[in-house]
Backbone as a ProteinNet text record, in pm:
[ID]
protein_1_A
[PRIMARY]
MTQLLSTIISVVLGSFIVINGVLVHTDDIVNQAKASVNGANVHQLATVIELYYSDHNFYPNVSGGEALINTLESDGYIRNRPLEPNVFQYEIKNGGEDYLLKLAE
[TERTIARY]
-3841.4	-3757.8	-3671.9	-3723.5	-3649	-3526.9	-3541.2	-3428	-3319.7	-3359.6	-3263.4	-3187.1	-3258.5	-3194.4	-3099.5	-3141.3	-3057.1	-2929.8	-2942.7	-2827.2	-2731	-2783.9	-2700.1	-2625.4	-2694.1	-2629.9	-2521.4	-2547.5	-2448	-2323.1	-2342.1	-2228	-2146.2	-2213.1	-2142.4	-2069.1	-2135.6	-2071.7	-1964.4	-1978.8	-1879.7	-1746.1	-1743.7	-1617.3	-1544.8	-1594.6	-1531.8	-1513.3	-1408.4	-1390.6	-1349	-1365.4	-1327	-1203.1	-1096.7	-972.6	-944.9	-939.5	-916	-1007.6	-1132.6	-1229.9	-1226	-1142	-1130.9	-1190	-1279.9	-1340.5	-1240.3	-1209.2	-1109.8	-1174.3	-1151.7	-1201.3	-1110.1	-1167	-1085.7	-1003.5	-1051.9	-972.7	-840.3	-841.3	-717.3	-617.9	-667.6	-581.2	-522.2	-605.4	-558.9	-455.7	-481.5	-387	-254.6	-259.1	-135.6	-57.2	-128.2	-61.8	4	-67.6	-10	113.7	107.5	222.2	341.5	316.2	423.3	487.4	404.9	455.5	532.5	479.2	548.7	684.1	691.1	818	919.8	875.9	965.6	1009.9	917.9	952.5	1051.4	1036.6	1132	1270.3	1274.8	1403	1467.7	1389.4	1442.2	1484.5	1408.3	1443	1576.3	1601.4	1729.7	1844.3	1822.9	1924.6	1952.5	1847.7	1863.6	1938.5	1907.4	1976.8	2125.9	2158.3	2299.5	2368.6	2298.3	2355.1	2382.6	2289.6	2308.1	2433.7	2448.7	2566.2	2694.5	2690.4	2807.2	2851.4	2755.9	2787.2	2827.4	2773	2790.5	2871.4	2898.1	2968.5	2891.4	2763.3	2673.1	2532.4	2449.1	2310.2	2228.1	2115.5	2032.7	2001.9	2041.5	2026.7	1893.6	1787	1651.6	1576.2	1463.1	1382.2	1246.7	1214.2	1083	1079.8	975.4	960.7	939.1	855.4	827	954.3	1032.8	1157.6	1257.3	1263.4	1354	1314.9	1187	1140	1165.7	1136.3	1159.7	1306.8	1396.5	1540.6	1586.4	1547.5	1589.4	1530.8	1409	1344.5	1411.4	1436.1	1495.7	1640.5	1710.9	1849.6	1859.4	1745.5	1744.1	1762.3	1749.8	1767.2	1640.2	1527.1	1400.8	1320	1240.6	1158.2	1014.7	968.8	832.9	833.5	730.4	723.3	686	781.3	754.7	664	659.1	582.4	514.9	407.4	351.5	442.5	476.5	569.7	524.1	394.6	346.7	358.9	404.2	416.1	547.8	646.8	777	830.6	931.9	998.6	1145.1	1194.7	1335.7	1391	1504.8	1568.8	1719.3	1779.1	1923.7	1992.6	2108.7	2182.8	2329.7	2396.4	2540.8	2580.7	2505.8	2541.3	2547.3	2466.1	2462.3	2543.5	2603.5	2684.1	2601.7	2480	2394	2248.6	2158.1	2016.4	1932.1	1807.5	1707.6	1597.2	1565	1456.9	1374	1245.4	1159.2	1015.7	936.2	793.8	732.3	641.7	571.7	481.9	467.8	384.4	244.5
-1611.1	-1727.3	-1760.1	-1740.7	-1770.5	-1679.9	-1554	-1462.3	-1501.7	-1544.7	-1588.9	-1710.5	-1806.1	-1925.7	-1888.1	-1796.5	-1750	-1684	-1604.9	-1538.6	-1641	-1738.9	-1843.2	-1919.7	-1955.8	-2028.4	-1942.4	-1813.9	-1723.7	-1714.5	-1707.4	-1698.9	-1826.7	-1940.9	-2068.9	-2084.9	-2057.4	-2071.2	-1965.5	-1851.5	-1745.5	-1779.7	-1878.1	-1916.4	-2023.2	-2054.2	-2149.6	-2084.2	-2122.9	-2079.9	-2200.7	-2188.7	-2297.7	-2254.5	-2334.6	-2308.6	-2429.1	-2405.5	-2514.2	-2633.9	-2604.7	-2711.3	-2776.6	-2725.9	-2783.8	-2686	-2736	-2654.2	-2636.2	-2511.1	-2480.7	-2391.4	-2422.9	-2341.4	-2219.7	-2100.6	-1978.5	-1965.8	-2020.6	-2015.5	-2089	-2198.6	-2272.1	-2185.7	-2111.8	-2024.4	-1914.4	-1854.3	-1747.6	-1801.9	-1918	-1977.4	-2012.3	-2062.6	-2093.6	-1966.2	-1860.4	-1733.2	-1677.6	-1684.2	-1636.8	-1717.3	-1848.9	-1934.3	-1899.9	-1871.7	-1836.2	-1702.9	-1605	-1473.8	-1486.1	-1562.1	-1579.9	-1647.3	-1745.9	-1812	-1715.1	-1630.2	-1529.9	-1429.3	-1389	-1293.4	-1351.4	-1479.1	-1542.7	-1547.3	-1573.4	-1574.7	-1435.7	-1331.1	-1194.9	-1160.1	-1207.8	-1183.2	-1248.9	-1366.9	-1434.4	-1350	-1286.9	-1199.1	-1080.5	-1023.1	-910.8	-955.6	-1075.2	-1128.3	-1145.1	-1188.4	-1202.9	-1066.7	-963.6	-828.2	-782.7	-811.3	-779.5	-848.8	-976.7	-1053.2	-991	-949.3	-888.5	-762.3	-687	-564.1	-587.8	-691.9	-709.8	-833.3	-921.4	-1048	-1143.4	-1123.4	-1217.4	-1191.2	-1290.9	-1278	-1212.3	-1151.2	-1087.9	-1186.6	-1150.4	-1239.1	-1211.2	-1250	-1231.5	-1362.6	-1369.7	-1490.4	-1457.4	-1522.1	-1505.3	-1403.2	-1414.2	-1329.8	-1183.1	-1152.4	-1013.3	-941.3	-1003.7	-942.7	-925.3	-1022.8	-1012.3	-894.8	-887.1	-777.6	-643.2	-632.8	-507.1	-467.7	-564.3	-536.8	-489.8	-561.6	-524.9	-390.9	-363.7	-236.7	-120.7	-136.4	-27.2	-0.5	-102.7	-85.2	-40.5	-18.7	34.6	-66.6	-194.5	-296.8	-320.6	-289.8	-297.2	-172.7	-129.6	-10.2	-44.6	-155.8	-197.7	-346.8	-391.4	-531.7	-619.4	-701.4	-785.6	-903.3	-943.2	-1060.3	-1033.7	-1102.4	-1107	-1198.9	-1161.9	-1243	-1386.3	-1412.2	-1548.4	-1638	-1583.8	-1659.9	-1737.4	-1694.7	-1760.9	-1782.3	-1866.8	-1893.7	-1852.9	-1786.2	-1747.6	-1793	-1858	-1906.4	-1888.2	-1825.4	-1804.7	-1932	-1961.5	-2082.2	-2046.4	-2125.4	-2111.9	-1970	-1910.6	-1778.4	-1669.7	-1678.8	-1576	-1609.1	-1726.6	-1767.3	-1836	-1873.3	-1941.1	-1915.4	-1945.5	-1924.7	-2022.3	-2034.4	-2112.3	-2016.5	-2013.5	-1930.1	-2016.5	-2029.8	-2111.3	-2064.6	-2101.9	-2073.2	-2153.6	-2091.5	-2162.2	-2268.5	-2375.1	-2485.1	-2475.6
-293.7	-268	-388.5	-507.7	-629.3	-641.8	-604.7	-613.2	-512.4	-394.2	-294.3	-343.9	-401.1	-455.7	-568.9	-652.9	-763.5	-710.6	-604.8	-544.9	-485.5	-415.5	-356.2	-464.4	-570.1	-680.6	-744.1	-761.7	-821.1	-734.4	-603.4	-512.6	-518.2	-514.6	-519	-651.1	-760.7	-891.6	-912.8	-848.9	-862.7	-800.9	-713.3	-651.3	-731.8	-849.5	-940.1	-1076.2	-1146.9	-1284.7	-1366.9	-1496.2	-1585.4	-1662.4	-1652.2	-1724.6	-1812	-1942.7	-2038.7	-2013.9	-1986.1	-1967.3	-1831.1	-1739.4	-1605.6	-1505.3	-1421.3	-1317.7	-1203.7	-1171.9	-1069.3	-963.9	-840.1	-729.4	-716.4	-716.7	-714	-586.5	-475.8	-352.4	-370.1	-446.3	-472.1	-548.7	-646.1	-726.1	-638	-555.6	-466.8	-368.2	-310.3	-215	-281.5	-404	-476.6	-506.1	-542.5	-570.5	-444	-331.6	-205.2	-167.7	-184.5	-151.9	-239.9	-366.4	-459.3	-419.7	-387.8	-346.3	-215.1	-120.6	7.2	-12.3	-101	-130	-186.8	-279.4	-337.6	-231.8	-144.8	-40.1	60.4	93.8	185.2	121.2	-8	-79.1	-73.2	-96.4	-88.4	54	151.8	290.9	325.7	272.1	294.1	238.4	124.7	66.2	158.6	214.8	307.7	433.2	482.1	600	569.9	448.6	410	403.4	357.4	358.1	501.4	589.9	731.7	784.1	751.3	794.9	739.8	615.5	551.8	626.4	676.9	749.8	895.3	958.8	1103.2	1143.2	1048.5	1074.4	1165.8	1177.7	1245.2	1192.5	1205.3	1161.2	1271.1	1235.9	1339.2	1452.3	1572	1687.6	1757.3	1690.1	1741.4	1726.2	1790.5	1783.1	1722.3	1612.5	1551.3	1439.7	1360.6	1243.3	1273.1	1372	1405.7	1448.8	1534.6	1581.8	1467.4	1377.1	1262.3	1173.9	1138.7	1053	1121.2	1250.3	1323	1320.4	1341.4	1340.1	1202.9	1099.7	964	921.8	965.4	932.4	1006.5	1136.1	1214.3	1174.2	1126	1081.2	935.3	869.8	734.6	623.1	652.9	549.5	468.2	525.4	451.5	483.4	386.9	406	442.3	393.2	425.8	455.1	514.8	555.8	437.1	391.9	275.2	306.2	431	472.7	605.1	627	760.9	842.4	963	1042.6	1068.2	1059.5	1083.7	961.1	849	724.5	719.3	796.4	792.7	933.6	942.3	1069.4	1056.6	1157.6	1163	1296.6	1291	1413.2	1398.8	1496.8	1496.5	1545.7	1488.9	1527.1	1548.5	1628.6	1653.1	1692.9	1783	1834.7	1729.6	1629	1525.4	1402.2	1398.5	1283.4	1174.8	1205.9	1109	1147.9	1057.1	1085.2	1004.7	1046.2	974.1	933.9	806.4	755	662.4	692	606.4	618.9	519.4	525.6	638.3	710	817.4	756.4	828.3	778.8	831.8
[MASK]
+++++++++++++++++++++++++++++++++++++++++++++++++++++++++++++++++++++++++++++++++++++++++++++++++++++++++

């Protein structure tokens, strides 16, 4: 029983670290890092969408992240998937003249 209790305590304490004397939950750090990476990826995706517009004079006329990624990938604008499609929202506006791209909430 003592070994089991020791293992449980190790697992619980292992999910926390101390930074400059402050106890921080590691899940918070991981989630913040993911949010930061996703924000950077959405910014890069917006740049790719602008390149698409420059070539076609309209934005990709698709609905949703999966369709957008598939279109950009099949047309050669991206080689690999920078984001999971559920991480961001893409919506075409004004018949392809504008779009909304943002991180999903």
